[in-house]
C-alpha positions, 0 to 999 in steps of 0.5 A: 249353700243350700237349695233354693239359691236363685243366682250362682256366682262363678269366679276364678278364686273364692274367697281371695284377699285381692278380691274382697270386693266380690265377697262384699258384693255377694254378702250384700246381694244376699242381704238384699234377699237374693239367694246365692250359690258360689262356684270357683275354679280354684281353691284359696290357699291356706293363708287366705283360709285363715282369714275370718269367715274364709273357711265358711265361705269355702265350705259353701263353694263348689270348686270346679277343678277339684273333681275333674272326672266328676265334671267329665261325667256331668258333661257326658250326662248332659250330652246323653240327655241332649246330644244335639244341644250339647253338640251345638254348645261344643261347636260354639266352644270350638268356634270361640277359640278362633282356630288357635289349638291352645285356646280351643283346648282351654275352651273345652276345659271350660266347657267341662267345668261348665257342665259341673256348674250346670248340673249342680246349679240346677239341683240347687235351684239356681235361676241365673248365673253371674260371673266376675271377670270377662275371661274364664268365669264368663266363659263358664257361665255362658256355657253353663247357662246354655246347658241348663237351658236345654232342659226347657226353662231358659237360664240366663247369664250375666258377667261383670267386667273390671279392667285391663285383663278383660280387654287386653286380649280380645281374641282370648276374652271374646267379649263380642260373643259373650256380650251378644249371649248375655242378658246383661253385662255389668261394668264397674265404671263408665270407662269400662262400659266404653271399653265394652262398647269398643269390643262389641256390636252396638246392638248389645250396648243397651245391655250394659249397666254400670254397677260400681264396686263397693266397700264396707264403709263401716269397716273403714273408719275415716281419720283425717291425715296427720299434720305432716311427718318428718319422713312421710310413708307412701303406701301402694297396694296392688298386684305387682304386674306391669299395668300397675306402673310400680316401676314409675313409682320407684323411680319417683321415690328415687327423686325424693328425699326422706320418704319411704315406700311400702308396696303391698301385693305380689305378682309377676313383676316382683323380682324386676321391681326388687332389682330396680330398687337395688339398682337405684340404691333404695333398699333402705327406703322401699319395703316389699310387704307382700299380699295381706289379708283385709285387716292388715291392709287396713293397718297399712293404710292407717300408717300411711301418709300418702297412698299412690297408685301409678297405673297405666291401665285400670277399670276403677281400683278398689284400693283407691276407694279404700285409701280414700275411705280411710282418710289417706290422701291419694296420688294416682294417674288420670287414666281409664276409670280413675278420674271418675273417683279421683278428681284432680285437686278435688279428691286426689292429685292426678298426673299423667301415666309413665311420668316419674317426674310428675309423680314425684312432684305430686308426692312432694306437694302433698308431703309439703302441704298437710292442709292440702292432704286434709282437704283432699281426704275429706272430699274423697271420703264423701265421694266414696260414700256417694259412689261406692257404698257396698250396701247400696251397690249390693242392693242395686245389683240384687235388683238387677239380678232379680230382673233377670230371673234370679 
């Protein structure tokens, strides 16, 4: 990360296996001619650093929790230089906590991290800040842009909102305040844009722009589905958390004969899901694979007959894009932003959420009708190429950032 960067990306983790779409966007924005500096709250773990290119990304990233005393020093330096301005920012941070002591402490911690971003970004020529996710990263970018602007030249910020976690707790996220302060709010789907409208004043709605997540299509070679196997393998990829609905998928598998399920991912629901598998007597048919790096995710999809994501709440999952790009027929739920890509009977089979019986019927239908899988997978690949080409979407993001001063 050298001098002359024109946009600073702020994230919780970077690089991260579960967020390769962010790495892809950063690469595409850079390839489109916008210099990028990267800031992350947390370092990747050792396993993630072993992935190709990860160490190089980490070496160029400022990790905001690494040097807390230096961050406090940055905050103090800004306060000494601009006492009134910094006082107003501190006041805004406290007010955004809504009177909750725990939330207010988090806001002040984010303010200190924002000071680290502000001073480093200013030294490296950053003219605009962009955050991924509406929680802590957007808070940090918001405060940091205000600190940078104290020196005279305004520095704006924007942020991308994705799905469930950006909307689950409005008091924590405070999208109303951030959308009012941001130059632009990027939404990964039309549904996400609608959720922003629900949580913000109509005066800021024109600032919402849909820029969809993209995937590297060259890395996802399309292979038409096989013409049927004796024991179909269902692959599900995602965080093992409540909103993904994996318990419903396990119940659906219990209603089917001669299918196997591989769950790729990790998260807080792992123990509960494993207990459910044992209770239903499915230990020989359900495998918990854990979180995998990108190349191993591709290998899992190459071995899949069906991809399934039974979510209760989403923005628009990248895992569905990847399965469709690889040629794996998809079964998913008709909620949130998913139907923008997964059109029932056209590019996927979609069912109501929380309906194990409907999910089992759709999985059985695909397992019994290989020709249907081929038709859906072929149309799905074309849809992904149309909407989720990483290079094209990166160029659109770069154009937007340039229009904001990056």
